[in-house]
Gaussian input, Z-matrix of N, CA and C with variables (Angstrom, degrees):
# hf/3-21g

backbone

0 1
 N
 C     1     B1
 C     2     B2     1     A1
 N     3     B3     2     A2     1     D1
 C     4     B4     3     A3     2     D2
 C     5     B5     4     A4     3     D3
 N     6     B6     5     A5     4     D4
 C     7     B7     6     A6     5     D5
 C     8     B8     7     A7     6     D6
 N     9     B9     8     A8     7     D7
 C    10    B10     9     A9     8     D8
 C    11    B11    10    A10     9     D9
 N    12    B12    11    A11    10    D10
 C    13    B13    12    A12    11    D11
 C    14    B14    13    A13    12    D12
 N    15    B15    14    A14    13    D13
 C    16    B16    15    A15    14    D14
 C    17    B17    16    A16    15    D15
 N    18    B18    17    A17    16    D16
 C    19    B19    18    A18    17    D17
 C    20    B20    19    A19    18    D18
 N    21    B21    20    A20    19    D19
 C    22    B22    21    A21    20    D20
 C    23    B23    22    A22    21    D21
 N    24    B24    23    A23    22    D22
 C    25    B25    24    A24    23    D23
 C    26    B26    25    A25    24    D24
 N    27    B27    26    A26    25    D25
 C    28    B28    27    A27    26    D26
 C    29    B29    28    A28    27    D27
 N    30    B30    29    A29    28    D28
 C    31    B31    30    A30    29    D29
 C    32    B32    31    A31    30    D30
 N    33    B33    32    A32    31    D31
 C    34    B34    33    A33    32    D32
 C    35    B35    34    A34    33    D33
 N    36    B36    35    A35    34    D34
 C    37    B37    36    A36    35    D35
 C    38    B38    37    A37    36    D36
 N    39    B39    38    A38    37    D37
 C    40    B40    39    A39    38    D38
 C    41    B41    40    A40    39    D39
 N    42    B42    41    A41    40    D40
 C    43    B43    42    A42    41    D41
 C    44    B44    43    A43    42    D42
 N    45    B45    44    A44    43    D43
 C    46    B46    45    A45    44    D44
 C    47    B47    46    A46    45    D45
 N    48    B48    47    A47    46    D46
 C    49    B49    48    A48    47    D47
 C    50    B50    49    A49    48    D48
 N    51    B51    50    A50    49    D49
 C    52    B52    51    A51    50    D50
 C    53    B53    52    A52    51    D51
 N    54    B54    53    A53    52    D52
 C    55    B55    54    A54    53    D53
 C    56    B56    55    A55    54    D54
 N    57    B57    56    A56    55    D55
 C    58    B58    57    A57    56    D56
 C    59    B59    58    A58    57    D57
 N    60    B60    59    A59    58    D58
 C    61    B61    60    A60    59    D59
 C    62    B62    61    A61    60    D60
 N    63    B63    62    A62    61    D61
 C    64    B64    63    A63    62    D62
 C    65    B65    64    A64    63    D63
 N    66    B66    65    A65    64    D64
 C    67    B67    66    A66    65    D65
 C    68    B68    67    A67    66    D66
 N    69    B69    68    A68    67    D67
 C    70    B70    69    A69    68    D68
 C    71    B71    70    A70    69    D69
 N    72    B72    71    A71    70    D70
 C    73    B73    72    A72    71    D71
 C    74    B74    73    A73    72    D72
 N    75    B75    74    A74    73    D73
 C    76    B76    75    A75    74    D74
 C    77    B77    76    A76    75    D75
 N    78    B78    77    A77    76    D76
 C    79    B79    78    A78    77    D77
 C    80    B80    79    A79    78    D78
 N    81    B81    80    A80    79    D79
 C    82    B82    81    A81    80    D80
 C    83    B83    82    A82    81    D81
 N    84    B84    83    A83    82    D82
 C    85    B85    84    A84    83    D83
 C    86    B86    85    A85    84    D84
 N    87    B87    86    A86    85    D85
 C    88    B88    87    A87    86    D86
 C    89    B89    88    A88    87    D87
 N    90    B90    89    A89    88    D88
 C    91    B91    90    A90    89    D89
 C    92    B92    91    A91    90    D90
 N    93    B93    92    A92    91    D91
 C    94    B94    93    A93    92    D92
 C    95    B95    94    A94    93    D93
 N    96    B96    95    A95    94    D94
 C    97    B97    96    A96    95    D95
 C    98    B98    97    A97    96    D96
 N    99    B99    98    A98    97    D97
 C   100   B100    99    A99    98    D98
 C   101   B101   100   A100    99    D99
 N   102   B102   101   A101   100   D100
 C   103   B103   102   A102   101   D101
 C   104   B104   103   A103   102   D102
 N   105   B105   104   A104   103   D103
 C   106   B106   105   A105   104   D104
 C   107   B107   106   A106   105   D105
 N   108   B108   107   A107   106   D106
 C   109   B109   108   A108   107   D107
 C   110   B110   109   A109   108   D108
 N   111   B111   110   A110   109   D109
 C   112   B112   111   A111   110   D110
 C   113   B113   112   A112   111   D111
 N   114   B114   113   A113   112   D112
 C   115   B115   114   A114   113   D113
 C   116   B116   115   A115   114   D114
 N   117   B117   116   A116   115   D115
 C   118   B118   117   A117   116   D116
 C   119   B119   118   A118   117   D117
 N   120   B120   119   A119   118   D118
 C   121   B121   120   A120   119   D119
 C   122   B122   121   A121   120   D120
 N   123   B123   122   A122   121   D121
 C   124   B124   123   A123   122   D122
 C   125   B125   124   A124   123   D123
 N   126   B126   125   A125   124   D124
 C   127   B127   126   A126   125   D125
 C   128   B128   127   A127   126   D126
 N   129   B129   128   A128   127   D127
 C   130   B130   129   A129   128   D128
 C   131   B131   130   A130   129   D129
 N   132   B132   131   A131   130   D130
 C   133   B133   132   A132   131   D131
 C   134   B134   133   A133   132   D132
 N   135   B135   134   A134   133   D133
 C   136   B136   135   A135   134   D134
 C   137   B137   136   A136   135   D135
 N   138   B138   137   A137   136   D136
 C   139   B139   138   A138   137   D137
 C   140   B140   139   A139   138   D138
 N   141   B141   140   A140   139   D139
 C   142   B142   141   A141   140   D140
 C   143   B143   142   A142   141   D141
 N   144   B144   143   A143   142   D142
 C   145   B145   144   A144   143   D143
 C   146   B146   145   A145   144   D144
 N   147   B147   146   A146   145   D145
 C   148   B148   147   A147   146   D146
 C   149   B149   148   A148   147   D147
 N   150   B150   149   A149   148   D148
 C   151   B151   150   A150   149   D149
 C   152   B152   151   A151   150   D150
 N   153   B153   152   A152   151   D151
 C   154   B154   153   A153   152   D152
 C   155   B155   154   A154   153   D153
 N   156   B156   155   A155   154   D154
 C   157   B157   156   A156   155   D155
 C   158   B158   157   A157   156   D156
 N   159   B159   158   A158   157   D157
 C   160   B160   159   A159   158   D158
 C   161   B161   160   A160   159   D159
 N   162   B162   161   A161   160   D160
 C   163   B163   162   A162   161   D161
 C   164   B164   163   A163   162   D162
 N   165   B165   164   A164   163   D163
 C   166   B166   165   A165   164   D164
 C   167   B167   166   A166   165   D165
 N   168   B168   167   A167   166   D166
 C   169   B169   168   A168   167   D167
 C   170   B170   169   A169   168   D168
 N   171   B171   170   A170   169   D169
 C   172   B172   171   A171   170   D170
 C   173   B173   172   A172   171   D171
 N   174   B174   173   A173   172   D172
 C   175   B175   174   A174   173   D173
 C   176   B176   175   A175   174   D174
 N   177   B177   176   A176   175   D175
 C   178   B178   177   A177   176   D176
 C   179   B179   178   A178   177   D177
 N   180   B180   179   A179   178   D178
 C   181   B181   180   A180   179   D179
 C   182   B182   181   A181   180   D180
 N   183   B183   182   A182   181   D181
 C   184   B184   183   A183   182   D182
 C   185   B185   184   A184   183   D183
 N   186   B186   185   A185   184   D184
 C   187   B187   186   A186   185   D185
 C   188   B188   187   A187   186   D186
 N   189   B189   188   A188   187   D187
 C   190   B190   189   A189   188   D188
 C   191   B191   190   A190   189   D189
 N   192   B192   191   A191   190   D190
 C   193   B193   192   A192   191   D191
 C   194   B194   193   A193   192   D192
 N   195   B195   194   A194   193   D193
 C   196   B196   195   A195   194   D194
 C   197   B197   196   A196   195   D195
 N   198   B198   197   A197   196   D196
 C   199   B199   198   A198   197   D197
 C   200   B200   199   A199   198   D198
 N   201   B201   200   A200   199   D199
 C   202   B202   201   A201   200   D200
 C   203   B203   202   A202   201   D201
 N   204   B204   203   A203   202   D202
 C   205   B205   204   A204   203   D203
 C   206   B206   205   A205   204   D204
 N   207   B207   206   A206   205   D205
 C   208   B208   207   A207   206   D206
 C   209   B209   208   A208   207   D207
 N   210   B210   209   A209   208   D208
 C   211   B211   210   A210   209   D209
 C   212   B212   211   A211   210   D210
 N   213   B213   212   A212   211   D211
 C   214   B214   213   A213   212   D212
 C   215   B215   214   A214   213   D213
 N   216   B216   215   A215   214   D214
 C   217   B217   216   A216   215   D215
 C   218   B218   217   A217   216   D216
 N   219   B219   218   A218   217   D217
 C   220   B220   219   A219   218   D218
 C   221   B221   220   A220   219   D219
 N   222   B222   221   A221   220   D220
 C   223   B223   222   A222   221   D221
 C   224   B224   223   A223   222   D222
 N   225   B225   224   A224   223   D223
 C   226   B226   225   A225   224   D224
 C   227   B227   226   A226   225   D225
 N   228   B228   227   A227   226   D226
 C   229   B229   228   A228   227   D227
 C   230   B230   229   A229   228   D228
 N   231   B231   230   A230   229   D229
 C   232   B232   231   A231   230   D230
 C   233   B233   232   A232   231   D231
 N   234   B234   233   A233   232   D232
 C   235   B235   234   A234   233   D233
 C   236   B236   235   A235   234   D234
 N   237   B237   236   A236   235   D235
 C   238   B238   237   A237   236   D236
 C   239   B239   238   A238   237   D237
 N   240   B240   239   A239   238   D238
 C   241   B241   240   A240   239   D239
 C   242   B242   241   A241   240   D240
 N   243   B243   242   A242   241   D241
 C   244   B244   243   A243   242   D242
 C   245   B245   244   A244   243   D243
 N   246   B246   245   A245   244   D244
 C   247   B247   246   A246   245   D245
 C   248   B248   247   A247   246   D246
 N   249   B249   248   A248   247   D247
 C   250   B250   249   A249   248   D248
 C   251   B251   250   A250   249   D249
 N   252   B252   251   A251   250   D250
 C   253   B253   252   A252   251   D251
 C   254   B254   253   A253   252   D252
 N   255   B255   254   A254   253   D253
 C   256   B256   255   A255   254   D254
 C   257   B257   256   A256   255   D255
 N   258   B258   257   A257   256   D256
 C   259   B259   258   A258   257   D257
 C   260   B260   259   A259   258   D258
 N   261   B261   260   A260   259   D259
 C   262   B262   261   A261   260   D260
 C   263   B263   262   A262   261   D261
 N   264   B264   263   A263   262   D262
 C   265   B265   264   A264   263   D263
 C   266   B266   265   A265   264   D264
 N   267   B267   266   A266   265   D265
 C   268   B268   267   A267   266   D266
 C   269   B269   268   A268   267   D267
 N   270   B270   269   A269   268   D268
 C   271   B271   270   A270   269   D269
 C   272   B272   271   A271   270   D270
 N   273   B273   272   A272   271   D271
 C   274   B274   273   A273   272   D272
 C   275   B275   274   A274   273   D273
 N   276   B276   275   A275   274   D274
 C   277   B277   276   A276   275   D275
 C   278   B278   277   A277   276   D276
 N   279   B279   278   A278   277   D277
 C   280   B280   279   A279   278   D278
 C   281   B281   280   A280   279   D279
 N   282   B282   281   A281   280   D280
 C   283   B283   282   A282   281   D281
 C   284   B284   283   A283   282   D282
 N   285   B285   284   A284   283   D283
 C   286   B286   285   A285   284   D284
 C   287   B287   286   A286   285   D285
 N   288   B288   287   A287   286   D286
 C   289   B289   288   A288   287   D287
 C   290   B290   289   A289   288   D288
 N   291   B291   290   A290   289   D289
 C   292   B292   291   A291   290   D290
 C   293   B293   292   A292   291   D291
 N   294   B294   293   A293   292   D292
 C   295   B295   294   A294   293   D293
 C   296   B296   295   A295   294   D294
 N   297   B297   296   A296   295   D295
 C   298   B298   297   A297   296   D296
 C   299   B299   298   A298   297   D297
 N   300   B300   299   A299   298   D298
 C   301   B301   300   A300   299   D299
 C   302   B302   301   A301   300   D300
 N   303   B303   302   A302   301   D301
 C   304   B304   303   A303   302   D302
 C   305   B305   304   A304   303   D303
 N   306   B306   305   A305   304   D304
 C   307   B307   306   A306   305   D305
 C   308   B308   307   A307   306   D306
 N   309   B309   308   A308   307   D307
 C   310   B310   309   A309   308   D308
 C   311   B311   310   A310   309   D309
 N   312   B312   311   A311   310   D310
 C   313   B313   312   A312   311   D311
 C   314   B314   313   A313   312   D312
 N   315   B315   314   A314   313   D313
 C   316   B316   315   A315   314   D314
 C   317   B317   316   A316   315   D315
 N   318   B318   317   A317   316   D316
 C   319   B319   318   A318   317   D317
 C   320   B320   319   A319   318   D318
 N   321   B321   320   A320   319   D319
 C   322   B322   321   A321   320   D320
 C   323   B323   322   A322   321   D321

   B1=1.4467
   B2=1.5347
   B3=1.3357
   B4=1.4573
   B5=1.5270
   B6=1.3316
   B7=1.4586
   B8=1.5219
   B9=1.3160
   B10=1.4565
   B11=1.5249
   B12=1.3194
   B13=1.4619
   B14=1.5223
   B15=1.3382
   B16=1.4563
   B17=1.5161
   B18=1.3150
   B19=1.4613
   B20=1.5290
   B21=1.3166
   B22=1.4632
   B23=1.5250
   B24=1.3186
   B25=1.4607
   B26=1.5191
   B27=1.3184
   B28=1.4675
   B29=1.5199
   B30=1.3175
   B31=1.4473
   B32=1.5237
   B33=1.3108
   B34=1.4617
   B35=1.5272
   B36=1.3241
   B37=1.4577
   B38=1.5166
   B39=1.3361
   B40=1.4586
   B41=1.5199
   B42=1.3164
   B43=1.4449
   B44=1.5085
   B45=1.3001
   B46=1.4554
   B47=1.5212
   B48=1.3207
   B49=1.4571
   B50=1.5205
   B51=1.3230
   B52=1.4642
   B53=1.5185
   B54=1.3470
   B55=1.4705
   B56=1.5247
   B57=1.3294
   B58=1.4691
   B59=1.5169
   B60=1.3300
   B61=1.4568
   B62=1.5237
   B63=1.3189
   B64=1.4643
   B65=1.5258
   B66=1.3043
   B67=1.4628
   B68=1.5330
   B69=1.3213
   B70=1.4667
   B71=1.5198
   B72=1.3253
   B73=1.4597
   B74=1.5314
   B75=1.3101
   B76=1.4552
   B77=1.5255
   B78=1.3025
   B79=1.4578
   B80=1.5237
   B81=1.3229
   B82=1.4648
   B83=1.5259
   B84=1.3310
   B85=1.4572
   B86=1.5321
   B87=1.3175
   B88=1.4567
   B89=1.5299
   B90=1.3202
   B91=1.4615
   B92=1.5230
   B93=1.3219
   B94=1.4599
   B95=1.5212
   B96=1.3188
   B97=1.4578
   B98=1.5261
   B99=1.3265
   B100=1.4625
   B101=1.5258
   B102=1.3378
   B103=1.4625
   B104=1.5325
   B105=1.3314
   B106=1.4622
   B107=1.5250
   B108=1.3151
   B109=1.4635
   B110=1.5296
   B111=1.3193
   B112=1.4700
   B113=1.5271
   B114=1.3251
   B115=1.4646
   B116=1.5313
   B117=1.3093
   B118=1.4625
   B119=1.5268
   B120=1.3165
   B121=1.4653
   B122=1.5241
   B123=1.3426
   B124=1.4638
   B125=1.5255
   B126=1.3302
   B127=1.4663
   B128=1.5270
   B129=1.3341
   B130=1.4652
   B131=1.5221
   B132=1.3222
   B133=1.4687
   B134=1.5243
   B135=1.3150
   B136=1.4637
   B137=1.5158
   B138=1.3305
   B139=1.4659
   B140=1.5254
   B141=1.3230
   B142=1.4624
   B143=1.5270
   B144=1.3235
   B145=1.4652
   B146=1.5227
   B147=1.3254
   B148=1.4614
   B149=1.5233
   B150=1.3084
   B151=1.4650
   B152=1.5181
   B153=1.3154
   B154=1.4620
   B155=1.5132
   B156=1.3419
   B157=1.4626
   B158=1.5306
   B159=1.3197
   B160=1.4551
   B161=1.5245
   B162=1.3270
   B163=1.4688
   B164=1.5291
   B165=1.3317
   B166=1.4637
   B167=1.5314
   B168=1.3103
   B169=1.4653
   B170=1.5266
   B171=1.3185
   B172=1.4612
   B173=1.5237
   B174=1.3179
   B175=1.4671
   B176=1.5262
   B177=1.3260
   B178=1.4665
   B179=1.5315
   B180=1.3348
   B181=1.4624
   B182=1.5316
   B183=1.3349
   B184=1.4630
   B185=1.5235
   B186=1.3278
   B187=1.4581
   B188=1.5202
   B189=1.3037
   B190=1.4564
   B191=1.5250
   B192=1.3157
   B193=1.4645
   B194=1.5230
   B195=1.3202
   B196=1.4559
   B197=1.5288
   B198=1.3253
   B199=1.4645
   B200=1.5176
   B201=1.3181
   B202=1.4625
   B203=1.5258
   B204=1.3174
   B205=1.4608
   B206=1.5236
   B207=1.3343
   B208=1.4538
   B209=1.5215
   B210=1.3217
   B211=1.4578
   B212=1.5272
   B213=1.3426
   B214=1.4678
   B215=1.5279
   B216=1.3379
   B217=1.4662
   B218=1.5305
   B219=1.3138
   B220=1.4664
   B221=1.5321
   B222=1.3282
   B223=1.4701
   B224=1.5234
   B225=1.3158
   B226=1.4559
   B227=1.5182
   B228=1.3273
   B229=1.4631
   B230=1.5370
   B231=1.3224
   B232=1.4648
   B233=1.5186
   B234=1.3326
   B235=1.4624
   B236=1.5297
   B237=1.3159
   B238=1.4698
   B239=1.5305
   B240=1.3373
   B241=1.4665
   B242=1.5344
   B243=1.3378
   B244=1.4660
   B245=1.5235
   B246=1.3279
   B247=1.4602
   B248=1.5301
   B249=1.3275
   B250=1.4674
   B251=1.5245
   B252=1.3244
   B253=1.4726
   B254=1.5220
   B255=1.3331
   B256=1.4624
   B257=1.5282
   B258=1.3283
   B259=1.4656
   B260=1.5262
   B261=1.3390
   B262=1.4732
   B263=1.5270
   B264=1.3347
   B265=1.4605
   B266=1.5350
   B267=1.3173
   B268=1.4562
   B269=1.5124
   B270=1.3177
   B271=1.4648
   B272=1.5248
   B273=1.3248
   B274=1.4561
   B275=1.5235
   B276=1.3125
   B277=1.4589
   B278=1.5245
   B279=1.3377
   B280=1.4542
   B281=1.5195
   B282=1.3151
   B283=1.4645
   B284=1.5267
   B285=1.3328
   B286=1.4671
   B287=1.5226
   B288=1.3363
   B289=1.4600
   B290=1.5167
   B291=1.3314
   B292=1.4636
   B293=1.5231
   B294=1.3204
   B295=1.4631
   B296=1.5311
   B297=1.3208
   B298=1.4611
   B299=1.5274
   B300=1.3246
   B301=1.4705
   B302=1.5339
   B303=1.3095
   B304=1.4648
   B305=1.5178
   B306=1.3120
   B307=1.4670
   B308=1.5228
   B309=1.3236
   B310=1.4564
   B311=1.5268
   B312=1.3305
   B313=1.4614
   B314=1.5187
   B315=1.3269
   B316=1.4569
   B317=1.5296
   B318=1.3306
   B319=1.4690
   B320=1.5177
   B321=1.3384
   B322=1.4759
   B323=1.5072
   A1=110.79
   A2=116.10
   A3=121.36
   A4=110.43
   A5=116.53
   A6=122.50
   A7=110.22
   A8=117.43
   A9=121.21
   A10=110.02
   A11=117.19
   A12=120.94
   A13=110.41
   A14=118.10
   A15=120.91
   A16=111.02
   A17=116.96
   A18=119.89
   A19=109.78
   A20=117.08
   A21=121.64
   A22=110.43
   A23=117.23
   A24=121.11
   A25=112.11
   A26=116.57
   A27=120.74
   A28=110.07
   A29=116.55
   A30=119.47
   A31=112.29
   A32=117.43
   A33=118.97
   A34=110.24
   A35=115.96
   A36=119.91
   A37=112.39
   A38=117.08
   A39=119.81
   A40=112.66
   A41=117.60
   A42=119.90
   A43=117.72
   A44=121.10
   A45=122.01
   A46=109.19
   A47=116.55
   A48=120.04
   A49=110.72
   A50=116.32
   A51=120.44
   A52=111.67
   A53=117.60
   A54=119.72
   A55=110.16
   A56=116.95
   A57=120.87
   A58=111.59
   A59=117.18
   A60=121.40
   A61=110.14
   A62=116.21
   A63=119.54
   A64=111.39
   A65=117.56
   A66=120.38
   A67=110.47
   A68=116.35
   A69=120.54
   A70=110.20
   A71=116.66
   A72=120.28
   A73=111.54
   A74=117.02
   A75=121.37
   A76=111.53
   A77=116.58
   A78=120.68
   A79=112.79
   A80=116.21
   A81=121.41
   A82=110.42
   A83=115.90
   A84=121.24
   A85=111.59
   A86=116.19
   A87=119.63
   A88=110.23
   A89=113.65
   A90=122.29
   A91=106.05
   A92=116.74
   A93=120.56
   A94=106.51
   A95=115.84
   A96=122.20
   A97=110.95
   A98=115.12
   A99=123.47
   A100=107.34
   A101=117.64
   A102=120.73
   A103=112.77
   A104=116.60
   A105=120.51
   A106=109.61
   A107=116.75
   A108=120.91
   A109=110.15
   A110=116.54
   A111=121.25
   A112=110.68
   A113=116.65
   A114=120.83
   A115=111.39
   A116=116.73
   A117=120.26
   A118=109.96
   A119=116.05
   A120=121.17
   A121=110.80
   A122=116.29
   A123=120.71
   A124=112.60
   A125=117.39
   A126=119.59
   A127=112.06
   A128=117.74
   A129=122.17
   A130=109.04
   A131=116.36
   A132=121.04
   A133=110.20
   A134=115.81
   A135=120.82
   A136=108.25
   A137=115.24
   A138=121.04
   A139=109.43
   A140=115.38
   A141=124.85
   A142=114.14
   A143=117.20
   A144=119.42
   A145=108.87
   A146=114.96
   A147=119.77
   A148=107.93
   A149=115.77
   A150=120.80
   A151=110.26
   A152=115.12
   A153=122.09
   A154=105.60
   A155=117.34
   A156=119.84
   A157=111.37
   A158=115.60
   A159=122.41
   A160=112.90
   A161=117.25
   A162=119.27
   A163=113.30
   A164=118.10
   A165=121.37
   A166=112.67
   A167=116.53
   A168=119.83
   A169=108.30
   A170=114.24
   A171=121.99
   A172=108.07
   A173=117.53
   A174=121.05
   A175=113.96
   A176=118.16
   A177=120.33
   A178=112.49
   A179=117.04
   A180=120.30
   A181=109.15
   A182=115.98
   A183=120.42
   A184=110.55
   A185=115.80
   A186=121.76
   A187=108.24
   A188=116.52
   A189=122.30
   A190=110.08
   A191=117.14
   A192=121.06
   A193=112.45
   A194=117.70
   A195=121.27
   A196=111.68
   A197=117.10
   A198=121.37
   A199=110.26
   A200=115.21
   A201=121.21
   A202=107.44
   A203=116.54
   A204=121.49
   A205=109.06
   A206=115.32
   A207=122.30
   A208=106.09
   A209=117.69
   A210=121.60
   A211=110.22
   A212=115.51
   A213=120.50
   A214=109.85
   A215=115.05
   A216=122.05
   A217=108.15
   A218=117.39
   A219=120.93
   A220=112.44
   A221=117.15
   A222=120.21
   A223=114.43
   A224=117.36
   A225=121.29
   A226=113.34
   A227=117.48
   A228=120.35
   A229=111.88
   A230=116.85
   A231=119.87
   A232=111.69
   A233=116.96
   A234=118.94
   A235=110.54
   A236=117.31
   A237=121.22
   A238=110.35
   A239=116.53
   A240=120.68
   A241=109.96
   A242=116.13
   A243=120.75
   A244=110.70
   A245=116.54
   A246=121.48
   A247=110.20
   A248=116.21
   A249=120.69
   A250=111.95
   A251=117.05
   A252=120.61
   A253=110.80
   A254=116.54
   A255=120.72
   A256=111.40
   A257=117.75
   A258=120.89
   A259=110.19
   A260=116.03
   A261=120.53
   A262=111.63
   A263=116.42
   A264=120.97
   A265=112.13
   A266=117.14
   A267=120.80
   A268=116.33
   A269=117.71
   A270=121.15
   A271=110.37
   A272=116.09
   A273=122.49
   A274=105.47
   A275=116.36
   A276=120.10
   A277=111.07
   A278=114.92
   A279=123.12
   A280=108.44
   A281=116.21
   A282=122.74
   A283=109.51
   A284=116.23
   A285=121.04
   A286=111.78
   A287=117.81
   A288=120.79
   A289=113.16
   A290=115.17
   A291=122.59
   A292=112.45
   A293=116.13
   A294=122.83
   A295=111.86
   A296=117.60
   A297=121.22
   A298=112.86
   A299=117.02
   A300=121.46
   A301=113.08
   A302=117.39
   A303=121.39
   A304=109.06
   A305=115.38
   A306=121.43
   A307=110.87
   A308=115.76
   A309=122.61
   A310=107.96
   A311=116.22
   A312=120.16
   A313=110.32
   A314=114.57
   A315=120.82
   A316=109.69
   A317=114.66
   A318=120.81
   A319=108.89
   A320=115.28
   A321=119.59
   A322=109.68
   D1=-40.56
   D2=178.77
   D3=-57.80
   D4=-40.71
   D5=-179.13
   D6=-63.77
   D7=-43.38
   D8=-179.53
   D9=-63.53
   D10=-42.73
   D11=-179.60
   D12=-63.36
   D13=-44.19
   D14=179.80
   D15=-62.92
   D16=-48.07
   D17=-179.78
   D18=-62.51
   D19=-39.88
   D20=177.32
   D21=-57.71
   D22=-48.00
   D23=-179.51
   D24=-64.63
   D25=-41.56
   D26=178.83
   D27=-61.27
   D28=-47.92
   D29=-177.28
   D30=-68.60
   D31=-31.87
   D32=174.76
   D33=-64.12
   D34=-40.52
   D35=179.64
   D36=-65.34
   D37=-32.44
   D38=-178.31
   D39=-98.27
   D40=3.00
   D41=169.54
   D42=105.53
   D43=10.75
   D44=176.56
   D45=-90.56
   D46=147.66
   D47=178.90
   D48=-79.23
   D49=160.85
   D50=-179.47
   D51=-63.53
   D52=-31.27
   D53=177.48
   D54=-61.60
   D55=-41.43
   D56=178.91
   D57=-63.18
   D58=-40.04
   D59=-179.58
   D60=-59.65
   D61=-49.69
   D62=-178.07
   D63=-65.45
   D64=-35.70
   D65=177.31
   D66=-66.04
   D67=-42.84
   D68=179.08
   D69=-59.92
   D70=-48.47
   D71=-178.11
   D72=-67.78
   D73=-42.53
   D74=-176.84
   D75=-66.87
   D76=-40.45
   D77=-176.52
   D78=-95.66
   D79=6.72
   D80=-179.19
   D81=53.39
   D82=45.81
   D83=-177.57
   D84=-93.90
   D85=40.57
   D86=179.14
   D87=-144.50
   D88=158.96
   D89=175.23
   D90=-130.24
   D91=132.19
   D92=173.10
   D93=-100.60
   D94=117.49
   D95=-171.95
   D96=-113.87
   D97=121.03
   D98=176.13
   D99=-96.45
   D100=119.91
   D101=-176.02
   D102=-103.21
   D103=18.15
   D104=175.58
   D105=-81.01
   D106=178.86
   D107=177.75
   D108=-69.13
   D109=163.15
   D110=178.01
   D111=-59.23
   D112=-40.00
   D113=179.99
   D114=-62.99
   D115=-42.91
   D116=177.64
   D117=-64.43
   D118=-44.90
   D119=179.73
   D120=-59.62
   D121=-45.63
   D122=-178.37
   D123=-62.99
   D124=-28.36
   D125=-178.78
   D126=-76.89
   D127=-35.53
   D128=178.08
   D129=-170.85
   D130=134.94
   D131=178.19
   D132=-155.26
   D133=167.63
   D134=176.09
   D135=-72.01
   D136=133.15
   D137=179.87
   D138=-55.93
   D139=136.80
   D140=179.34
   D141=69.97
   D142=11.98
   D143=174.74
   D144=-83.24
   D145=162.88
   D146=173.76
   D147=-115.78
   D148=155.73
   D149=-177.16
   D150=-112.53
   D151=119.42
   D152=168.99
   D153=-134.46
   D154=104.81
   D155=-178.40
   D156=-56.00
   D157=147.56
   D158=-176.66
   D159=-49.90
   D160=-42.48
   D161=-175.88
   D162=-68.91
   D163=-8.66
   D164=176.83
   D165=-99.42
   D166=0.02
   D167=179.85
   D168=-88.00
   D169=106.66
   D170=177.71
   D171=-152.80
   D172=-167.18
   D173=-176.40
   D174=-64.31
   D175=-12.68
   D176=179.32
   D177=-87.27
   D178=-6.64
   D179=-179.38
   D180=-63.89
   D181=141.72
   D182=-176.47
   D183=-126.55
   D184=81.40
   D185=175.87
   D186=-110.31
   D187=157.35
   D188=-179.70
   D189=-70.07
   D190=112.86
   D191=-178.66
   D192=-73.20
   D193=-5.94
   D194=176.12
   D195=-87.32
   D196=-4.89
   D197=-179.55
   D198=-108.73
   D199=148.76
   D200=174.39
   D201=-80.35
   D202=135.94
   D203=179.93
   D204=-106.79
   D205=126.90
   D206=172.89
   D207=-105.74
   D208=120.82
   D209=-174.23
   D210=-113.54
   D211=142.46
   D212=177.85
   D213=-147.47
   D214=166.84
   D215=176.93
   D216=-150.59
   D217=-158.58
   D218=-178.53
   D219=-75.11
   D220=-48.28
   D221=-173.80
   D222=-118.06
   D223=-13.20
   D224=-177.42
   D225=106.64
   D226=-12.35
   D227=-179.54
   D228=-72.28
   D229=-51.43
   D230=179.89
   D231=-66.58
   D232=-35.14
   D233=179.85
   D234=-65.44
   D235=-33.81
   D236=177.78
   D237=-65.54
   D238=-42.89
   D239=177.95
   D240=-65.55
   D241=-43.75
   D242=178.82
   D243=-62.33
   D244=-41.95
   D245=177.19
   D246=-53.77
   D247=-50.09
   D248=-178.80
   D249=-63.27
   D250=-42.62
   D251=178.73
   D252=-62.82
   D253=-46.08
   D254=-177.90
   D255=-66.30
   D256=-38.92
   D257=176.41
   D258=-60.43
   D259=-44.28
   D260=179.20
   D261=-62.40
   D262=-29.69
   D263=-179.90
   D264=-84.99
   D265=-0.09
   D266=174.52
   D267=94.95
   D268=14.44
   D269=179.08
   D270=-89.12
   D271=153.97
   D272=170.07
   D273=-91.17
   D274=114.04
   D275=-170.32
   D276=-138.70
   D277=146.07
   D278=176.03
   D279=-129.54
   D280=136.60
   D281=-178.98
   D282=-90.20
   D283=114.92
   D284=177.32
   D285=-83.47
   D286=-17.32
   D287=178.36
   D288=86.45
   D289=-135.69
   D290=-172.38
   D291=-83.44
   D292=137.47
   D293=179.43
   D294=-53.16
   D295=-44.31
   D296=-177.48
   D297=-62.35
   D298=-23.98
   D299=-177.51
   D300=-91.68
   D301=-2.75
   D302=-175.66
   D303=-97.64
   D304=123.63
   D305=-177.02
   D306=-94.62
   D307=61.91
   D308=174.27
   D309=-123.29
   D310=158.22
   D311=-179.41
   D312=-61.06
   D313=134.76
   D314=-179.78
   D315=-116.89
   D316=157.89
   D317=177.89
   D318=-148.42
   D319=162.86
   D320=177.32
   D321=-121.61

């Protein structure tokens, strides 16, 4: 429930309607992408996120363009760069910023 509320608030801030939020969560139409290094990811990450380090995000990346991508990193700097790269590649993406500021379940 906490995850749904956070995603709902994020999407409201960036302009998505509440109906879209519930559809995304219900249909699992999102990807949580950690753009830190593998070592950073292995030490702690958001549960159910995937790891693709920033330097591997280019035109060869193969993510589902039908899903919304939520991107994060350690401080928010790499996620901002990843956000811009992914937008240029045609993805629907939102920058969550720094891992420490995200109130979602984490695991190591």
